[in-house]
C-alpha positions, 0 to 999 in steps of 0.5 A, spaced: 848 211 820 852 216 825 858 215 828 864 217 832 870 220 828 876 216 830 884 219 832 885 224 837 882 225 843 877 230 841 873 236 845 866 235 847 863 239 841 867 236 836 864 229 839 857 232 838 856 227 843 848 230 844 846 227 838 849 221 838 848 219 846 841 220 844 841 217 838 836 211 836 841 206 834 844 202 841 850 201 837 852 209 836 850 210 843 854 204 846 860 208 842 858 215 844 858 213 851 865 209 850 869 215 847 865 220 852 868 215 858 875 216 855 874 223 854 873 224 862 878 219 864 883 223 860 881 230 862 881 228 869 886 223 871 893 224 873 899 224 867 901 218 866 908 216 869 912 213 863 918 217 862 917 216 854 915 221 850 908 222 847 905 226 841 904 233 843 896 234 844 892 240 844 892 243 850 886 243 855 886 244 863 882 240 868 875 239 866 870 244 869 863 242 872 860 246 867 862 241 862 861 235 866 854 237 867 853 237 860 856 230 860 851 228 865 846 231 860 848 227 855 848 220 859 841 222 861 838 222 855 842 217 853 839 212 858 832 215 856 833 213 850 835 206 852 830 200 852 829 193 855 831 192 862 837 188 860 840 194 856 837 199 861 842 195 866 848 194 863 848 201 861 846 204 868 853 199 870 857 202 865 856 210 866 856 209 873 862 204 873 866 211 871 866 213 878 869 207 880 875 209 875 875 216 876 882 219 879 883 224 883 878 225 888 876 232 886 875 229 880 871 223 883 867 227 887 865 232 882 863 226 878 858 224 883 856 230 885 854 233 878 850 226 878 846 227 884 844 235 882 843 232 874 838 227 877 835 233 881 833 237 876 830 232 871 827 228 876 820 231 876 820 229 868 820 222 869 814 218 868 812 211 870 815 208 864 822 211 865 823 211 872 825 204 874 831 205 868 834 211 873 833 207 879 838 203 877 842 208 875 842 211 882 843 204 885 850 203 882 852 211 883 851 210 890 854 203 890 860 206 887 861 212 892 861 207 897 866 203 893 871 209 894 870 208 901 872 200 901 878 201 896 881 205 902 879 200 908 873 204 910 878 209 913 875 215 916 877 220 911 874 216 906 867 215 909 867 222 911 868 225 905 863 220 901 858 222 907 859 229 906 857 228 898 851 223 899 848 228 905 849 235 902 847 233 895 841 228 897 838 232 904 842 239 904 837 242 898 830 242 900 829 242 892 831 234 891 825 231 889 822 227 895 822 221 890 830 221 890 831 221 898 826 215 898 830 211 893 837 213 897 833 210 903 831 204 899 839 202 896 843 206 902 844 199 906 844 194 900 849 198 896 853 199 902 854 192 903 855 190 895 860 196 894 865 191 899 862 184 897 860 185 890 866 186 884 862 184 878 855 189 877 854 186 871 852 179 874 845 178 876 847 173 881 854 176 883 858 172 888 860 175 894 866 176 898 864 178 905 872 179 907 871 186 904 867 188 910 871 186 916 874 193 915 867 196 916 867 196 924 862 199 929 865 207 928 866 208 921 859 204 920 856 209 925 859 215 922 856 213 915 849 212 918 849 220 921 845 223 915 840 217 917 840 219 924 838 226 922 832 223 919 830 219 925 830 225 929 826 229 925 831 234 923 832 232 916 826 231 911 822 238 910 817 237 915 809 235 915 807 229 911 814 229 907 818 228 913 814 222 915 814 219 909 822 220 909 822 217 916 818 211 915 822 210 909 829 211 913 826 206 919 824 201 914 829 200 909 835 202 913 835 200 921 830 195 920 833 192 915 840 192 919 836 189 925 834 184 920 841 182 918 844 181 925 839 177 926 841 172 921 835 173 916 836 171 909 837 176 904 838 182 909 845 184 908 850 183 915 855 187 917 860 182 921 864 187 924 859 192 927 856 191 934 848 191 934 848 194 941 852 201 939 847 202 934 841 200 939 845 205 943 844 210 938 837 209 936 835 210 944 839 216 944 835 219 939 829 217 941 830 221 948 833 227 945 830 233 946 831 235 939 827 229 936 820 230 934 814 228 939 812 223 934 818 220 932 819 218 939 814 212 939 816 208 933 824 209 935 823 206 942 819 200 938 825 200 934 829 200 940 826 194 942 827 190 936 834 190 937 833 188 944 830 181 941 837 180 937 842 183 943 838 181 949 840 187 952 834 191 954 839 197 956 845 200 954 848 205 959 853 208 954 857 206 948 864 203 948 870 208 950 872 211 943 865 211 940 861 218 940 855 220 936 858 224 930 856 230 927 857 229 919 853 235 917 856 240 921 864 237 920 862 237 912 862 245 913 868 246 917 872 240 914 870 241 907 877 240 904 874 236 898 870 241 896 876 246 896 880 242 892 874 242 887 873 249 887 880 251 885 880 245 880 874 248 877 876 255 877 883 252 874 879 249 868 874 255 867 881 260 866 884 254 862 884 254 854 877 256 849 873 253 855 868 257 853 869 256 846 867 249 847 861 250 851 858 255 846 859 250 841 856 244 845 849 249 846 849 249 839 849 242 839 844 241 844 839 245 840 840 241 833 838 236 838 831 236 838 830 238 831 834 231 829 830 227 834 824 228 831 826 226 825 829 220 827 826 213 825 824 208 830 829 203 832 828 196 832 829 195 839 825 201 841 819 200 844 812 205 846 816 208 851 821 211 846 816 214 841 815 221 845 820 225 845 824 226 852 
């Protein structure tokens, strides 16, 4: 059985992660994920504040985006090779959980952006048997993006960073598959809620602590909804049937679901510190805006009537003082401080110690993966979905 070498932290090339993460043996894959996770956290995290002298290790600069993308390729095929829903869920939680641990902010952002870019690249190759496992991974990754906001007390800065990341990676590129955008709408509100109320992602029926939602007030929530407002107006979605489908999904799975939670419907996420009258006002403003597509107006006015049934307010002339409709998509271009830090760190890494040599070695490992996988035997846990080569 293949195994990971022990000892000092290894370079990605020395780990041979490509073969190990796509291995047919679950134990080998799990060991590979654990070691690669350790490698990521060691490369990007701040140095230990301890004053004790440590054994000198090889010099390695901050992790570059090229290396992170290769790691995500390994994670992708690791999940591809896993079978049985409980195994897939556990692996998805473990991989997405890296985003919960990773520091500093630029590393968290790079990790999440590389995930979405990997999914956008590989999505069209997923068949019906493998789609659900990557739905699960996407769900938990989105949850951990919001968890960073929850850990910061839902500060406006953290909400801006999260929504800039999600808006750019999900809706900022026409090449992102429609299926990924639709699934994002499916999980958006549920995972925002779970980010603040659920601590144990491995639990199938986790305990929920609603105290984590209290700092998420109306202003922050309105800001987090901004990309969704662009969908409602028709500014996002690509036009034609694609835009109509995305509009319908956003209204049903986000806005209408919020109304149901505000009405106290069982199973719908509720946000106790968010005033539904302000969201009602925002929907009405979008419905009447000049820029809104004509075909979107009537469904939006219908949504407004659903809000009225909950708030008992037929017309809200203006939002409370200090509440405005934010514009995250333009702000992201002007205030992309985190993106600047990410670029600087990437440039530093690419100019650092033997990074190109490691990448070349990884290419050789990846080229060998196809030959090795053709000769792999069937694992006892593998079902028919793993019989075909990824």
